[in-house]
C-alpha positions as YAML, in Angstrom:
chain: A
units: angstrom
residues:
- id: 1
  name: UNK
  ca: [-20.76, 9.42, -6.60]
- id: 2
  name: UNK
  ca: [-20.39, 5.84, -7.87]
- id: 3
  name: UNK
  ca: [-19.37, 7.02, -11.35]
- id: 4
  name: UNK
  ca: [-16.76, 9.31, -9.80]
- id: 5
  name: UNK
  ca: [-15.30, 6.45, -7.73]
- id: 6
  name: UNK
  ca: [-15.11, 4.20, -10.81]
- id: 7
  name: UNK
  ca: [-12.36, 6.50, -12.15]
- id: 8
  name: UNK
  ca: [-10.23, 6.06, -9.00]
- id: 9
  name: UNK
  ca: [-7.87, 3.03, -8.84]
- id: 10
  name: UNK
  ca: [-9.01, 2.10, -5.31]
- id: 11
  name: UNK
  ca: [-8.47, -1.67, -5.63]
- id: 12
  name: UNK
  ca: [-5.05, -1.22, -7.21]
- id: 13
  name: UNK
  ca: [-3.81, 1.08, -4.44]
- id: 14
  name: UNK
  ca: [-5.21, -1.18, -1.71]
- id: 15
  name: UNK
  ca: [-3.42, -4.11, -3.40]
- id: 16
  name: UNK
  ca: [-0.16, -2.16, -3.38]
- id: 17
  name: UNK
  ca: [-0.67, -1.39, 0.30]
- id: 18
  name: UNK
  ca: [-1.22, -5.10, 0.97]
- id: 19
  name: UNK
  ca: [2.08, -5.91, -0.72]
- id: 20
  name: UNK
  ca: [3.83, -3.25, 1.34]
- id: 21
  name: UNK
  ca: [2.11, -4.48, 4.49]
- id: 22
  name: UNK
  ca: [3.42, -8.02, 3.99]
- id: 23
  name: UNK
  ca: [7.01, -7.15, 3.10]
- id: 24
  name: UNK
  ca: [7.94, -3.87, 4.78]
- id: 25
  name: UNK
  ca: [5.23, -2.22, 6.86]
- id: 26
  name: UNK
  ca: [3.36, -4.72, 9.04]
- id: 27
  name: UNK
  ca: [2.26, -1.82, 11.25]
- id: 28
  name: UNK
  ca: [-0.32, -0.77, 8.63]
- id: 29
  name: UNK
  ca: [-2.01, -4.20, 8.62]
- id: 30
  name: UNK
  ca: [-5.07, -3.19, 10.63]
- id: 31
  name: UNK
  ca: [-5.67, -0.06, 8.54]
- id: 32
  name: UNK
  ca: [-5.34, -1.98, 5.28]
- id: 33
  name: UNK
  ca: [-7.73, -4.65, 6.54]
- id: 34
  name: UNK
  ca: [-10.35, -2.02, 7.35]
- id: 35
  name: UNK
  ca: [-10.17, -0.29, 3.95]
- id: 36
  name: UNK
  ca: [-10.21, -3.70, 2.27]
- id: 37
  name: UNK
  ca: [-13.69, -4.27, 3.72]
- id: 38
  name: UNK
  ca: [-14.99, -1.49, 1.45]
- id: 39
  name: UNK
  ca: [-13.42, -2.86, -1.74]
- id: 40
  name: UNK
  ca: [-16.76, -3.56, -3.41]
- id: 41
  name: UNK
  ca: [-18.30, -0.14, -2.74]
- id: 42
  name: UNK
  ca: [-15.70, 2.47, -1.74]
- id: 43
  name: UNK
  ca: [-16.68, 6.04, -1.04]
- id: 44
  name: UNK
  ca: [-14.74, 9.27, -1.14]
- id: 45
  name: UNK
  ca: [-13.92, 9.02, 2.58]
- id: 46
  name: UNK
  ca: [-12.43, 5.55, 1.99]
- id: 47
  name: UNK
  ca: [-10.25, 6.93, -0.81]
- id: 48
  name: UNK
  ca: [-9.06, 9.71, 1.53]
- id: 49
  name: UNK
  ca: [-8.15, 7.10, 4.14]
- id: 50
  name: UNK
  ca: [-6.30, 4.96, 1.58]
- id: 51
  name: UNK
  ca: [-4.38, 8.04, 0.45]
- id: 52
  name: UNK
  ca: [-3.33, 8.77, 4.02]
- id: 53
  name: UNK
  ca: [-2.19, 5.18, 4.58]
- id: 54
  name: UNK
  ca: [-0.20, 5.40, 1.35]
- id: 55
  name: UNK
  ca: [1.52, 8.57, 2.52]
- id: 56
  name: UNK
  ca: [2.42, 6.81, 5.78]
- id: 57
  name: UNK
  ca: [3.79, 3.81, 3.88]
- id: 58
  name: UNK
  ca: [5.85, 6.08, 1.64]
- id: 59
  name: UNK
  ca: [7.77, 7.35, 4.63]
- id: 60
  name: UNK
  ca: [9.69, 4.09, 4.88]
- id: 61
  name: UNK
  ca: [13.31, 4.24, 3.81]
- id: 62
  name: UNK
  ca: [13.67, 0.75, 2.33]
- id: 63
  name: UNK
  ca: [10.32, 0.19, 0.67]
- id: 64
  name: UNK
  ca: [9.29, 0.19, -2.98]
- id: 65
  name: UNK
  ca: [7.94, 3.75, -2.62]
- id: 66
  name: UNK
  ca: [10.71, 5.29, -0.52]
- id: 67
  name: UNK
  ca: [13.96, 7.07, -1.36]
- id: 68
  name: UNK
  ca: [15.84, 3.76, -1.50]
- id: 69
  name: UNK
  ca: [13.46, 2.14, -3.98]
- id: 70
  name: UNK
  ca: [16.23, 0.99, -6.32]
- id: 71
  name: UNK
  ca: [17.97, -0.81, -3.47]
- id: 72
  name: UNK
  ca: [14.68, -2.46, -2.54]
- id: 73
  name: UNK
  ca: [14.16, -3.66, -6.12]
- id: 74
  name: UNK
  ca: [17.67, -5.16, -6.19]
- id: 75
  name: UNK
  ca: [17.08, -6.94, -2.89]
- id: 76
  name: UNK
  ca: [13.73, -8.23, -4.13]
- id: 77
  name: UNK
  ca: [15.35, -9.50, -7.32]
- id: 78
  name: UNK
  ca: [17.96, -11.32, -5.22]
- id: 79
  name: UNK
  ca: [15.17, -12.66, -2.98]
- id: 80
  name: UNK
  ca: [16.59, -10.95, 0.10]
- id: 81
  name: UNK
  ca: [13.33, -9.15, 0.96]
- id: 82
  name: UNK
  ca: [11.36, -10.62, 3.82]
- id: 83
  name: UNK
  ca: [14.27, -12.56, 5.31]
- id: 84
  name: UNK
  ca: [15.54, -9.80, 7.58]
- id: 85
  name: UNK
  ca: [18.67, -9.25, 5.49]
...
């Protein structure tokens, strides 16, 4: 089980969710905090939960994962993200 989980980028995906939580989806903060508690020893059920949170975060229209990703990147480059612009 541990060897199987070593192949999964759990920490990287949780880090991406943290970024999204701070800038565009504060409503996933509690969920991200809970999965972050298992960062040192994640199991398959934790990976399933992270995947579900990621799907939820992808539904945003203005985020780095959504359909308007290019617009988000331009706003981030111009430092307009996080200021309510």
